[in-house]
C-alpha positions in Angstrom: -110.1 -76.9 64.6 -107.1 -79.3 64.6 -105.5 -80.9 67.6 -104.7 -78.6 70.5 -101.5 -78.7 72.6 -102.6 -79.2 76.2 -99.1 -79.4 77.6 -98.5 -75.7 78.0 -100.3 -72.6 79.3 -102.0 -71.9 82.6 -103.7 -75.1 83.8 -106.8 -73.6 85.3 -107.6 -71.5 82.2 -106.8 -74.4 79.8 -108.9 -76.9 81.7 -111.8 -74.6 82.0 -111.9 -73.7 78.3 -111.4 -77.2 77.2 -114.1 -78.6 79.6 -116.6 -75.9 78.6 -117.5 -77.4 75.2 -117.6 -80.9 76.8 -120.0 -79.5 79.3 -122.0 -77.9 76.5 -122.1 -81.3 74.7 -123.3 -83.0 77.9 -126.0 -80.3 78.4 -127.2 -80.7 74.8 -127.4 -84.5 75.1 -129.3 -84.4 78.4 -131.5 -81.5 77.3 -132.4 -83.6 74.2 -133.2 -86.6 76.4 -135.3 -84.4 78.8 -137.3 -82.8 76.0 -138.0 -86.3 74.6 -139.1 -87.4 78.1 -141.5 -84.4 78.3 -143.2 -85.3 75.0 -143.5 -89.0 76.1 -144.6 -88.3 79.7 -147.1 -85.5 79.0 -148.7 -86.9 75.8 -148.2 -90.7 75.9 -148.6 -91.2 79.7 -146.7 -92.5 82.7 -146.6 -96.1 81.3 -144.8 -94.8 78.2 -142.4 -92.8 80.3 -141.7 -95.8 82.4 -141.0 -97.8 79.2 -138.5 -95.1 78.1 -136.8 -95.0 81.5 -136.3 -98.8 81.4 -135.1 -98.8 77.9 -132.6 -96.0 78.6 -131.2 -98.0 81.5 -130.4 -100.8 79.1 -129.0 -98.4 76.6 -126.7 -96.9 79.2 -125.5 -100.4 80.0 -124.8 -101.2 76.4 -122.9 -97.9 75.9 -121.0 -98.7 79.0 -119.8 -101.9 77.6 -117.7 -100.1 75.0 -116.9 -97.0 77.0 -113.6 -98.5 78.2 -112.4 -99.3 74.7 -113.3 -95.8 73.6 -111.6 -94.3 76.7 -108.4 -96.3 76.2 -108.4 -95.2 72.6 -108.8 -91.6 73.7 -105.9 -91.8 76.2 -103.6 -93.4 73.7 -104.4 -90.8 71.1 -103.6 -88.1 73.7 -100.3 -89.7 74.7 -99.2 -90.2 71.1 -100.0 -86.6 70.3 -98.2 -85.4 73.4 -95.2 -87.4 72.2 -95.6 -86.0 68.6 -95.9 -89.5 67.2 -98.4 -89.0 64.3 -97.9 -92.5 62.8 -98.9 -94.2 66.1 -101.9 -91.9 66.3 -103.1 -93.1 62.9 -102.5 -96.7 63.9 -104.6 -96.3 67.0 -107.5 -94.6 65.1 -107.5 -97.2 62.4 -107.5 -100.3 64.7 -110.1 -98.8 67.0 -112.4 -97.7 64.2 -112.6 -101.2 62.6 -113.1 -102.8 66.0 -115.9 -100.4 66.9 -117.8 -101.1 63.7 -117.6 -104.9 64.1 -118.4 -104.9 67.8 -121.4 -102.5 67.5 -123.0 -104.5 64.7 -122.8 -107.7 66.8 -124.3 -106.0 69.9 -127.1 -104.4 67.8 -128.1 -107.7 66.3 -128.1 -109.5 69.6 -130.0 -106.7 71.3 -132.7 -106.5 68.6 -133.4 -110.2 68.7 -133.5 -110.5 72.5 -135.3 -107.2 73.4 -138.3 -108.8 75.1 -136.1 -111.1 77.2 -133.8 -108.2 78.2 -136.8 -106.1 79.4 -138.3 -109.1 81.3 -135.0 -109.6 83.1 -135.1 -105.9 84.1 -138.6 -106.4 85.5 -140.3 -103.8 83.3 -143.9 -103.3 84.5 -146.4 -105.2 82.3 -148.3 -102.0 81.4 -145.1 -100.5 80.0 -143.6 -103.5 78.3 -145.2 -103.1 74.8 -144.0 -99.5 74.7 -140.5 -100.5 75.8 -140.1 -103.2 73.2 -141.1 -100.8 70.4 -138.8 -98.1 71.7 -135.8 -100.2 72.4 -135.8 -102.1 69.1 -135.4 -98.9 67.2 -132.6 -97.9 69.6 -130.8 -101.1 68.8 -131.0 -100.3 65.1 -129.4 -97.0 65.9 -126.7 -98.5 68.1 -123.9 -98.9 65.5 -124.2 -95.2 64.6 -124.3 -94.2 68.3 -121.2 -96.3 69.1 -119.2 -94.9 66.2 -120.4 -91.3 66.8 -119.2 -91.6 70.4 -115.9 -93.1 69.3 -115.2 -90.2 66.9 -116.2 -87.6 69.5 -113.9 -89.0 72.2 -111.0 -89.4 69.7 -111.3 -85.7 68.9 -111.2 -84.8 72.5 -108.1 -87.0 73.0 -106.5 -84.9 70.3 -107.3 -81.7 72.2 -110.3 -80.7 70.1 -113.5 -80.3 72.2 -115.2 -77.7 70.0 -115.9 -79.8 67.0 -117.8 -82.5 69.0 -119.8 -79.7 70.6 -120.8 -78.2 67.2 -122.0 -81.6 65.9 -123.8 -82.5 69.2 -125.7 -79.2 68.7 -126.7 -80.4 65.2 -127.7 -83.8 66.5 -129.7 -82.5 69.4 -131.5 -79.8 67.3 -132.6 -82.4 64.8 -133.7 -84.9 67.5 -135.8 -82.2 69.2 -137.4 -81.1 66.0 -138.2 -84.6 64.8 -139.6 -86.0 68.0 -143.1 -84.4 67.9 -143.2 -85.0 64.1 -142.6 -88.7 64.4 -144.5 -89.3 67.6 -147.7 -87.6 66.5 -147.4 -87.5 62.7 -148.1 -84.5 60.4 -149.3 -84.4 56.8 -147.9 -87.5 55.0 -145.9 -88.6 58.0 -147.9 -91.1 60.1 -147.8 -91.2 63.9 -145.3 -93.7 65.3 -145.9 -93.1 69.0 -143.0 -93.9 71.3 -141.1 -95.6 68.5 -141.1 -92.2 66.7 -139.0 -90.8 69.6 -136.4 -93.5 69.1 -136.6 -93.0 65.3 -135.8 -89.3 65.7 -132.6 -90.2 67.6 -131.6 -92.6 64.8 -132.1 -90.1 62.0 -130.5 -87.2 64.0 -127.4 -89.1 64.9 -126.9 -90.6 61.4 -127.1 -87.1 59.8 -124.8 -85.6 62.4 -122.2 -88.4 62.1 -122.2 -88.1 58.3 -121.7 -84.3 58.5 -118.9 -84.8 61.1 -117.0 -87.3 58.9 -117.3 -85.0 55.9 -115.9 -82.1 57.9 -112.9 -84.1 59.1 -112.3 -85.1 55.5 -112.6 -81.5 54.1 -110.2 -80.0 56.7 -107.7 -82.9 56.5 -107.9 -83.5 60.2 -104.9 -85.3 61.8 -107.3 -88.1 62.8 -108.7 -88.5 59.3 -107.3 -91.6 57.5 -106.9 -90.7 53.8 -106.7 -93.3 51.1 -102.9 -93.8 51.6 -103.7 -94.5 55.3 -106.4 -97.1 54.8 -103.8 -99.8 55.6 -104.2 -98.7 59.2 -107.9 -99.8 59.2 -106.6 -103.4 59.2 -106.7 -104.4 62.8 -103.2 -104.3 64.4 -103.2 -107.2 66.9 -100.6 -105.6 69.2 -102.5 -102.3 69.5 -105.9 -104.0 69.8 -104.5 -106.2 72.6 -103.2 -103.1 74.4 -106.5 -101.2 73.9 -108.6 -104.1 75.1 -106.3 -104.9 78.1 -106.4 -101.3 79.3 -109.9 -100.6 78.1 -111.7 -103.6 79.6 -111.3 -102.5 83.2 -112.6 -99.0 82.3 -115.5 -100.6 80.4 -116.2 -102.8 83.3 -116.5 -99.7 85.5 -119.4 -98.5 83.4 -120.8 -102.1 83.4 -120.6 -102.0 87.2 -122.4 -98.7 87.3 -125.0 -99.5 84.7 -125.7 -103.0 86.0 -126.2 -101.7 89.5 -128.6 -99.1 88.0 -130.6 -101.9 86.4 -130.8 -103.7 89.7 -131.9 -100.5 91.3 -134.5 -99.9 88.6 -135.8 -103.4 89.4 -136.1 -102.4 93.1 -138.0 -99.2 92.0 -140.2 -101.1 89.6 -141.5 -103.1 92.6 -143.2 -99.9 93.9 -145.3 -99.4 90.7 -145.4 -97.2 87.6 -145.9 -93.9 89.5 -142.8 -94.4 91.7 -140.8 -95.5 88.6 -141.9 -92.5 86.7 -140.9 -90.3 89.6 -137.5 -92.0 89.8 -137.1 -91.6 86.0 -137.7 -87.9 86.2 -135.4 -87.4 89.2 -132.7 -89.3 87.2 -133.2 -86.9 84.3 -132.3 -84.0 86.6 -129.3 -85.9 88.1 -127.8 -86.1 84.6 -127.5 -82.3 84.7 -126.0 -82.3 88.2 -123.4 -84.8 87.0 -122.5 -82.9 83.9 -119.8 -80.5 85.3 -118.0 -83.4 87.0 -118.1 -85.5 83.8 -116.9 -82.6 81.7 -114.1 -81.7 84.1 -113.1 -85.4 84.3 -113.0 -85.6 80.5 -110.9 -82.5 80.4 -108.6 -83.7 83.1 -108.1 -87.0 81.2 -107.3 -85.3 77.9 -104.8 -82.9 79.6 -103.1 -85.5 81.7 -102.8 -87.9 78.7 -100.9 -85.3 76.6 -98.7 -84.3 79.6 -97.9 -87.9 80.4 -97.0 -88.5 76.7 -94.8 -85.4 76.8 -93.2 -86.5 80.1 -94.4 -83.4 82.0 -95.2 -85.0 85.3 -94.9 -81.8 87.3 -98.2 -80.7 85.7 -100.2 -83.9 86.3 -100.8 -83.4 90.0 -101.6 -79.7 89.5 -104.2 -80.6 86.9 -105.9 -83.0 89.4 -106.1 -80.3 92.1 -107.5 -77.7 89.8 -110.0 -80.2 88.5 -111.3 -81.0 92.1 -111.6 -77.3 92.8 -113.6 -76.6 89.6 -115.9 -79.5 90.5 -116.8 -78.1 93.9 -117.6 -74.7 92.4 -119.6 -75.9 89.3 -121.4 -79.0 90.7 -122.1 -77.2 94.0 -123.8 -74.4 92.2 -126.0 -76.7 90.3 -127.0 -78.7 93.4 -128.0 -75.5 95.2 -130.1 -74.4 92.1 -131.8 -77.9 91.9 -132.7 -77.9 95.6 -134.0 -74.3 95.6 -136.3 -74.9 92.5 -137.0 -78.6 93.1 -140.8 -78.6 92.4 -140.5 -76.2 89.5 -138.1 -78.5 87.7 -140.3 -81.5 88.4 -143.3 -79.7 86.9 -141.6 -79.7 83.5 -142.0 -83.5 83.4 -145.0 -84.4 85.6 -148.5 -83.0 86.3 -148.5 -80.8 89.4 -151.4 -82.6 91.1 -150.1 -86.2 90.7 -148.6 -88.6 93.3 -145.5 -89.0 91.2 -144.3 -85.4 91.5 -144.3 -85.5 95.3 -142.2 -88.7 95.2 -139.8 -87.2 92.7 -139.4 -84.1 94.8 -138.5 -86.2 97.9 -136.1 -88.4 95.9 -134.3 -85.3 94.7 -134.0 -83.8 98.1 -132.3 -86.9 99.5 -129.9 -87.6 96.6 -128.9 -84.4 94.8 -126.4 -83.0 97.2 -124.3 -86.2 97.2 -123.3 -85.7 93.5 -120.7 -83.3 94.8 -118.9 -86.3 96.3 -119.4 -88.2 93.1 -117.8 -85.4 91.2 -114.6 -85.5 93.2 -114.3 -89.2 92.6 -114.8 -88.8 88.8 -112.0 -86.1 88.7 -109.6 -88.3 90.6 -110.3 -91.3 88.4 -109.8 -89.1 85.4 -106.2 -88.5 86.6 -105.1 -92.0 87.6 -106.6 -94.0 84.8 -104.7 -91.9 82.2 -101.4 -93.3 83.3 -102.8 -96.8 82.8 -103.9 -97.5 86.4 -107.3 -98.8 85.5 -107.9 -101.7 87.9 -108.1 -99.7 91.2 -111.0 -97.5 90.0 -112.9 -100.6 89.0 -112.4 -102.2 92.4 -113.5 -99.0 94.1 -116.6 -98.8 92.1 -117.5 -102.5 92.5 -117.1 -102.2 96.3 -119.1 -99.0 96.6 -121.9 -100.2 94.3 -122.2 -104.0 94.8 -120.8 -104.5 98.2 -122.2 -101.4 99.9 -125.0 -99.6 98.0 -127.1 -102.5 96.6 -127.0 -104.7 99.7 -128.0 -101.7 101.8 -130.9 -100.8 99.6 -132.0 -104.5 99.5 -131.8 -105.2 103.2 -133.1 -101.8 104.5 -136.2 -101.9 102.3 -137.6 -104.4 104.8 -137.9 -101.6 107.4 -137.5 -98.4 105.4 -139.3 -99.3 102.2 -138.4 -97.2 99.1 -136.5 -94.8 101.4 -133.7 -97.3 101.6 -133.2 -97.0 97.8 -132.9 -93.2 97.9 -130.4 -93.1 100.8 -128.2 -95.8 99.2 -127.0 -93.2 96.7 -125.3 -90.8 99.2 -123.9 -93.9 101.0 -122.4 -95.3 97.9 -120.9 -92.0 96.7 -119.3 -91.4 100.1 -117.6 -94.8 100.2 -116.3 -94.4 96.7 -114.9 -91.0 97.5 -113.0 -92.2 100.6 -111.5 -95.1 98.7 -110.6 -92.9 95.7 -108.9 -90.3 97.9 -106.9 -93.1 99.6 -105.7 -94.5 96.3 -104.8 -91.1 94.9 -102.8 -90.3 98.0 -101.1 -93.6 98.7 -101.5 -95.7 95.6 -98.8 -96.5 93.1 -100.6 -95.2 90.0 -97.7 -92.7 89.2 -95.5 -95.7 88.5 -97.9 -97.3 86.0 -97.5 -96.9 82.2 -100.2 -97.2 79.5 -97.5 -98.3 77.1 -94.6 -100.7 78.0 -91.0 -99.5 77.5 -90.2 -99.4 73.8 -93.8 -98.8 72.7 -96.6 -101.2 72.0 -96.0 -104.5 70.1 -97.4 -103.0 66.9 -97.8 -105.3 63.9 -99.2 -103.0 61.2 -98.9 -103.6 57.5 -96.7 -101.2 55.6 -97.3 -99.7 52.2 -95.2 -102.2 50.4 -96.9 -105.1 52.2 -93.9 -105.8 54.5 -94.9 -106.5 58.1 -93.8 -103.8 60.5 -92.6 -106.4 62.9 -89.7 -107.1 60.5 -88.4 -103.6 60.8 -87.4 -101.5 63.8 -89.9 -101.2 66.6 -92.0 -98.0 66.8 -90.7 -95.2 68.9 -92.0 -95.2 72.5 -94.3 -92.4 73.6 -91.7 -91.0 75.9 -88.3 -92.0 74.4 -85.6 -91.7 77.1 -83.3 -89.6 75.0 -85.8 -87.7 72.9 -85.1 -84.3 74.4 -82.8 -82.9 77.0 -85.9 -82.5 79.2 -86.9 -86.2 79.0 -88.3 -87.5 82.3 -87.0 -90.6 84.2 -88.8 -93.8 83.6 -90.5 -93.6 87.0 -92.6 -90.6 87.8 -91.8 -88.3 90.7 -93.4 -89.6 93.8 -95.6 -86.6 94.3 -98.1 -87.7 96.9 -100.0 -84.4 97.3 -103.7 -84.8 96.6 
């Protein structure tokens, strides 16, 4: 499937059908992680499961570091496609691809060398540390593949194609699930690798899936594919890279705020022993499913708004946001009800029925799960405002809710509430972020922000004859004032309706 035009058609239907493959990809990714956790928890023990939980927190942090760059790339691709500027799309893809390869390699080398120190800083329990080192070092080897795989998936969604990422996520998850027991326990000539085998399965599965995805893009001559004549765009364009980093850094810092607070929270939980940590890890596995509708809708909203902003269709932007919030209430609310009704049954999939950990996990879930409805609304609102280039306010909102409200509450109230303070800090943090996000959406000036300055980005890309593009006319802006009779004014309509 090539790029899809998200600037026309009924908003509700378009958003639902675009978000559905994104949701499917999220389900597959989380189901894959959950099945791996089942193998580790049931057959390698609670210490191994604790190790995997600690390693995955670090992995989430490292993926969050580059999330913003990938998101800025996705938004720019959506806006350039909405504006029908194919050359700018190729420039964005080429610069971002080269940057991702270089950055992911550097992070992987650093992480592999300093794995023990990173786990010590996280406060990983001593009985789980050897497991965690073995697991996390293989994950660092896989990191460049994981980074680039994520980059290609998000670029395709920015172009309006959510189905292709789903198909290849299906391939990756299927391979990972099949390889996990083989590499953990061994079979025939394959020796048992223990917990390192689970990480190795992820490395092999994602490498094969990425190779197959790239071959598919090449065979169908996808608009995002850079053929030999387009390889000049792989040379980093300083102007575009500066724009992507300036806009992407605050979005990446949002993920860093979330993931770093999660690491601090994991440190709090680790203080209550391996069984409580295992219970928290299992509850977190279920929360990934509860979050998935909101994350899928947020991704769909971002892709749709990006193309509509690029096309100058501001009347559709606010409607997309309202429809997204409504879909979140229906889909996330349904999942929360199901999780609460079948709480113990879900926990039994990960933990023995007669252990202490399952009772703790069940209680954690009852306290926290419902508040993900609030989280979902915030994610959808952020998906709208950041697509215009308003990326600082969401960062400030997340920082306040996580580091000013949630973590101090959990830290201080542990003195009288114990671990209960940790669990109740989740609803408190989500409520604060929602109130602030609603206020910014209603009264903030995000509608007047632009991802690209007037006249387009300061692109300095080499041309085919070796002449610098800066010597010629500047590239066309994403929304040229006189491009069509329906061109929008430079400032968006001040539609304040939430």
